[in-house]
C-alpha positions in Angstrom: 16.6 30.4 -7.1 19.2 28.4 -7.0 20.4 26.4 -3.9 24.4 24.9 -4.2 23.6 21.2 -4.0 26.4 19.5 -1.8 25.2 15.7 -1.9 24.8 13.7 1.3 26.1 9.8 1.3 23.0 8.1 0.6 22.0 4.3 0.4 22.1 2.3 -3.0 20.2 0.1 -2.9 21.5 -1.4 -6.4 24.6 -3.6 -5.1 22.8 -5.9 -2.7 20.9 -7.2 -5.5 24.1 -8.1 -7.6 24.4 -12.3 -6.5 28.8 -11.4 -5.5 27.6 -8.4 -3.5 27.6 -10.4 -0.6 31.1 -12.0 -0.8 32.8 -8.9 -2.2 31.0 -7.2 1.3 32.5 -10.7 3.8 36.0 -10.3 1.8 36.7 -6.9 2.2 34.9 -7.1 6.0 37.3 -9.9 7.2 40.4 -8.6 6.0 40.1 -5.5 8.3 40.0 -7.8 11.1 38.0 -8.6 14.2 38.8 -5.8 16.9 36.0 -4.6 18.5 35.0 -0.9 19.8 32.9 1.8 18.5 36.2 4.1 16.8 37.4 0.5 15.2 33.7 -0.1 14.0 34.0 3.5 12.3 37.3 2.5 10.7 36.3 -0.2 9.2 33.1 1.3 7.9 35.0 4.1 6.0 37.6 1.8 4.6 34.7 -0.7 3.6 32.9 2.4 1.9 36.0 3.4 -0.3 36.5 -0.3 -1.3 32.2 -0.7 -2.3 33.2 2.7 -4.4 35.7 1.4 -6.4 33.6 -1.9 -6.6 30.4 0.0 -7.9 32.2 1.9 -10.9 31.9 -1.2 -12.2 28.0 -1.4 -11.6 27.1 1.4 -13.8 28.3 0.1 -17.2 25.5 0.4 -19.0 23.1 2.9 -17.3 25.0 5.8 -17.9 22.3 7.8 -19.5 19.5 6.7 -17.1 21.9 8.2 -14.4 22.0 11.6 -16.6 18.8 11.6 -16.8 17.7 11.1 -13.0 20.6 13.5 -12.1 18.8 15.9 -14.4 15.3 15.2 -13.0 17.5 15.6 -9.2 18.6 19.2 -9.9 15.2 20.7 -11.5 14.0 18.9 -7.7 16.5 20.8 -5.8 16.0 23.9 -7.7 13.4 26.4 -6.6 12.1 30.0 -5.1 11.9 29.5 -1.0 11.2 32.7 0.7 11.0 32.2 4.5 9.7 34.7 7.2 12.8 35.9 9.8 12.3 36.2 13.7 12.6 39.6 13.1 9.2 39.8 11.0 11.3 40.8 7.6 11.4 38.3 4.5 14.5 36.9 2.7 15.0 34.6 0.0 18.6 34.1 0.0 20.6 31.0 1.1 22.3 32.4 3.5 19.0 34.0 4.4 16.7 30.5 4.9 19.1 28.8 6.6 19.9 31.5 9.3 15.9 31.5 9.7 15.3 27.7 10.1 18.5 26.9 12.4 17.4 30.1 14.6 13.7 29.2 14.5 14.5 25.6 16.1 17.3 26.8 18.5 14.6 29.0 19.9 12.1 25.6 20.2 15.0 23.5 21.8 15.7 25.6 24.1 14.4 24.7 27.4 11.7 27.6 29.4 13.6 25.8 32.7 10.9 25.2 34.2 10.5 25.5 38.4 11.3 22.9 40.3 8.3 23.7 42.1 6.0 23.3 39.2 7.5 20.2 37.7 6.7 18.4 41.6 2.9 19.8 41.5 2.7 18.2 38.0 4.1 14.6 38.4 2.5 14.6 42.1 -0.1 12.0 41.9 1.9 9.5 39.3 1.7 6.4 40.7 4.4 3.5 41.2 3.7 1.0 38.6 6.7 -0.4 38.0 7.1 -3.4 39.7 10.0 -5.4 40.5 9.5 -8.1 37.4 9.5 -4.6 35.1 12.8 -3.5 37.2 14.7 -6.8 36.6 13.6 -7.0 32.7 14.5 -3.3 32.1 18.0 -3.9 33.4 19.0 -7.7 32.8 22.3 -7.2 30.6 22.1 -7.3 26.3 23.2 -10.5 25.0 26.3 -10.4 22.3 25.1 -11.3 18.7 29.1 -12.3 17.1 28.9 -8.7 15.0 31.0 -5.6 14.9 27.9 -3.7 14.4 25.9 -4.9 17.8 29.2 -5.5 19.2 29.2 -1.2 19.9 25.8 -0.9 20.1 26.2 -3.3 23.2 29.3 -1.5 24.4 26.6 1.2 24.6 23.7 -0.4 26.2 25.7 -2.1 28.7 28.8 0.7 29.9 26.4 4.1 28.8 29.1 6.0 27.1 28.6 6.9 23.6 31.5 7.6 21.1 31.6 11.0 19.8 29.0 12.1 16.9 27.3 9.0 17.2 23.6 10.3 18.3 24.1 13.7 15.6 21.2 14.0 13.6 20.4 15.5 10.8 16.7 17.1 10.5 15.0 17.4 7.4 11.8 19.5 7.1 8.8 17.9 5.5 5.9 20.8 4.6 2.5 19.9 5.8 0.6 22.1 3.9 1.8 24.9 1.5 4.4 26.2 3.7 4.6 30.3 4.8 6.5 29.6 8.0 8.5 27.4 9.6 5.5 26.4 11.9 4.2 24.9 9.4 6.7 22.3 8.7 7.4 18.8 10.4 10.8 18.3 11.9 11.8 14.4 10.9 15.1 13.6 12.9 17.3 11.3 10.5 19.2 9.7 12.6 22.5 7.9 12.9 21.8 4.0 12.3 24.0 2.6 14.7 22.2 4.9 17.6 18.6 3.8 16.3 19.6 -0.2 16.9 20.3 0.9 19.8 17.2 3.1 20.8 15.6 0.2 19.2 16.7 -2.4 21.3 15.1 -0.1 24.3 12.3 0.2 22.6 11.9 -3.3 22.0 12.6 -3.9 26.3 9.8 -1.2 27.5 7.2 -2.3 24.6 5.9 -5.3 26.6 5.4 -3.0 30.0 3.4 -0.4 28.4 0.0 -1.9 28.8 0.5 -2.4 32.6 1.8 1.1 33.1 -0.1 3.7 30.1 -3.1 3.7 31.4 -6.3 2.6 29.9 -7.5 6.0 28.5 -4.0 6.0 26.2 -4.2 4.0 23.2 -1.7 5.3 20.4 1.6 2.9 20.4 0.5 0.5 23.1 0.2 -3.2 22.1 -2.6 -4.7 22.5 -4.9 -1.7 22.1 -6.5 0.7 18.8 -5.8 4.9 18.5 -9.4 4.4 16.4 -11.1 3.4 20.1 -10.3 6.9 21.2 -11.2 8.4 17.8 -14.6 6.5 17.9 -15.0 8.0 21.7 -14.1 11.2 20.7 -17.1 11.3 17.9 -19.7 9.6 19.8 -19.0 12.6 22.3 -19.5 15.2 20.1 -22.4 13.7 18.8 -23.9 13.2 22.3 -23.4 16.9 22.6 -24.9 18.1 19.6 -27.5 16.2 20.3 -28.2 17.3 24.0 -27.2 21.1 23.9 -30.8 21.9 24.9 -32.1 21.3 28.3 -31.4 21.5 32.3 -28.0 19.7 31.9 -25.2 21.4 30.3 -22.1 19.2 28.5 -18.9 20.3 28.0 -15.8 18.9 26.0 -12.4 19.9 26.3 -9.9 19.4 22.9 -6.4 20.1 23.9 -4.0 21.0 20.8 0.1 21.0 22.1 2.4 23.1 19.3 5.5 20.9 18.7 4.5 18.6 21.9 7.8 16.7 20.9 9.5 19.3 21.0 8.6 21.0 23.8 9.4 18.4 26.5 11.6 19.3 28.9 14.0 16.5 29.7 13.8 17.6 33.5 10.2 16.9 33.6 10.5 13.2 31.7 13.5 11.9 34.3 10.8 13.3 37.0 7.9 11.6 35.6 10.1 8.1 34.8 11.1 8.7 38.0 7.6 8.8 40.0 6.4 6.0 37.8 9.1 3.7 39.3 11.8 3.0 36.5 14.8 2.0 38.3 17.6 4.9 38.4 19.7 3.1 35.4 17.1 3.0 32.8 16.6 6.6 33.9 20.4 7.4 33.1 20.3 5.0 29.8 16.8 7.1 28.3 18.3 10.5 28.9 21.4 10.1 27.8 20.3 9.2 24.6 17.8 11.9 25.0 20.2 14.8 26.0 23.1 13.5 24.0 21.9 14.7 20.8 22.6 17.5 18.5 21.7 18.9 15.1 21.9 19.9 11.5 19.1 20.8 8.8 19.4 19.1 5.5 17.6 21.5 2.8 17.7 21.3 -0.9 20.6 18.1 -0.4 22.9 20.3 1.8 23.2 19.8 5.7 23.7 23.2 7.2 23.9 24.7 10.7 24.6 23.1 14.0 21.9 22.9 17.4 23.2 21.7 20.8 19.5 21.4 22.2 18.5 21.4 25.8 14.7 19.9 25.7 13.1 17.8 22.9 11.9 14.4 21.5 12.7 13.6 17.7 10.6 12.6 15.6 12.2 9.4 13.9 13.8 8.3 17.2 11.7 4.4 17.9 12.1 5.6 21.7 10.0 8.9 21.2 6.5 7.4 20.6 6.6 6.0 24.3 8.7 8.4 26.3 6.2 11.1 25.0 3.1 8.5 25.9 5.1 8.5 29.3 5.0 11.9 29.8 1.2 12.5 29.3 0.2 10.1 31.9 0.7 13.1 34.5 -2.1 15.0 32.3 -3.8 11.9 32.4 -3.7 11.5 35.5 -4.5 15.5 36.2 -7.4 15.3 34.3 -8.3 12.3 36.1 -8.8 14.1 39.3 -9.9 17.3 38.3 -13.1 15.0 36.4 -13.9 13.2 39.4 -14.6 16.6 40.8 -16.5 17.5 38.6 -19.0 14.0 38.2 -19.1 10.9 40.3 -18.5 8.9 37.0 -15.2 10.9 37.2 -13.7 12.5 33.6 -12.2 10.6 30.6 -9.2 12.2 28.5 
């Protein structure tokens, strides 16, 4: 079937390559004044977009045939026959039906299970305080100002903890892991607002230098100075050892956890508790929770945006902060596994 295609605005990489592009941008930007603030930034971007659209019409001369060919190819890509299983077990191939299936599925995924406070306390009670005073001072130091409007907007958010409405709205694109038969076989990739992503990256860069001292040695992903391949080799050698020691009086075992939709199911109340137990300052925790909890979602299918969800839990694949926050959450699991391992054998357990 053919989906009604309503293309979203996308970045055109051609204009920056033209010699006079930078001067055109600068002249237009300067003519709009130097007032700062998120709302003013939005107005300037909107005006600049209209100006570039007018200027860009002169760039396409001589490339009309190529553009038409690419548009035809794009229409072919947007033409597909899709079916999707609904929550009630029925199947649909209508555009509205598939869109509703997607919205219903992720609405369920991002709905909190409302974990009990006692469960959160038990899951985090053995986390040690590892954030020292030097880390606290570094994480809370004021962000410096660079004289560009986007940076002023980002600094406004980082230092006042006020995020303008709509700046954390995110489009989700579903990337198939294989030949998909259900929505569980898609990977949701978040297309975050660029201004939010700059702010998120700034926070992530503050956190990154301290990860080696916060995250236990058993975890190696995303930590500077560590290689995830080390754990891959360790797992391979462990399985090889188990295979070659399958007989005898001594018995060995390993535990493999495959957590489905792990990013999507992170409870924000649990994340806040973990950050608090590790010793992060309250102001920094509030900033993190604001970043993850102020999000709203729409979905993009065949170039068209639809649906709206306000989640109650979850981290975004595509947010620079998410890998680090997920690592901090799994510290609780790592601590629990080490404690259980210490009861099994004198050498302790490794996860």
